[in-house]
N, C-alpha and C positions, 0 to 999 in steps of 0.2 A: 945700204938701198934706200934710195929717196922715196920709192913708194910704200916704204914700212909705216904704217900709220904712228907707230910710237915715236919713230924719228921726227916726223912732221909735227907731231903733237908737242914734244919735248922742245922743239926749235921754238914754237910759238909761247910756250910757256917761260921758258929761259930767257927770251928776249926783254921780257919785263922785269922793272926795277927791284932789286933784293929778293928775289925769287930763287930759291934752291929747290933741290930734288933729294927725295930719300925714298925708300921703301917703307910703305904703310901697309900693315894688313897684306903684306906679300906682293903688293901693285907698287909700281912708279906713282910718286904723288908728290905735287908741286906745293910748296909753302912760300907765304910772304913772310920775310924776315925769320925763317926757320920755324915759325910757330903755327900759323893760321893756314889751314888747307884751303886752296881754291879750285883745284881740278886732280882728279885721280883717274889713273889709266884702270881699266877693269877687262883683263884679258881672260874672259870666260870664267871669270871668279864665282858668279852666282848663276850662270846658266851657259849656254854654248855660245852665246854671241860675245863678240868683239866690240868694246864700247869705251867710253870715258863718262865720268860723272863731273858736274861744276855747279859752282856755286850759281843761283839765278833767282830771279824775282819770281815768286809763286806764281803772279798772274801771267809772265811770260812763258813760263814753263808749261802751265795749263794750256795755253793757246797753242803752242807748239806741238804737245802730245795730243791734243784733240784734232789738231789739222793734219799732222804728219805722223801716226804711230809706227809707220815702218821706218821711221828716222830717229823718232825720240821716245823717252819712256820716263816714269817716275822711279827713279832707282830706289832699292831697298835701305833701309838705315836713315838716309839722309833726305829722302824725297820729301818727307812731312816738313822739311824745313826749307822748301822750295828748290832744292836741287834738281838737276836737269840730267838725265840720262841721254847720251847721244851715240847710236850706233855707228860703229866705224867698218863693219862687214857689209856695207851697202854703199853705191856710189856715193861719194863725199863731195861736197863743195868747201874747199880748204878757206875760201875767204869768208864764208859763214862761220866756220870753225872759229879763225881767228876772231871775228866778233863776238863770239859766244864766249872765247877764253878771256878776251880783253874785258868783257863785262864782268865776268865772273871775279878777276881780279880787282876791278873796281868796287866791287860789293864787299870784299875781303880787306883789301888793301887799307893803310891809313891815308885819310886825306893828302898829306903831305907827298906821298909816293904816287897817288893818282895824279896830282899834279903835274908831275915828272913825264 
């Protein structure tokens, strides 16, 4: 089903160089070179909302959360490290999601992979 947010998020993540997927804490999670997490799915894991968490610069996260709290939030556990939560149970701009996923990858991946 193409409208399934997990299918769309998975396609965005796996399109990036040397990305793998496996379960972490019961949720689909995407790793660079099998080691460093850059995106994790959050299917009602901590509340009743469907979302994903991704690496982000703290300043960007704070701006997005302040301007659009209905779409973005500070996720538990990793939010203090700059991570961003993105709700998927609201109307989603998949071009924007693609940018967030790509930026998360750039923050986590080694420079050689980012250059690809």
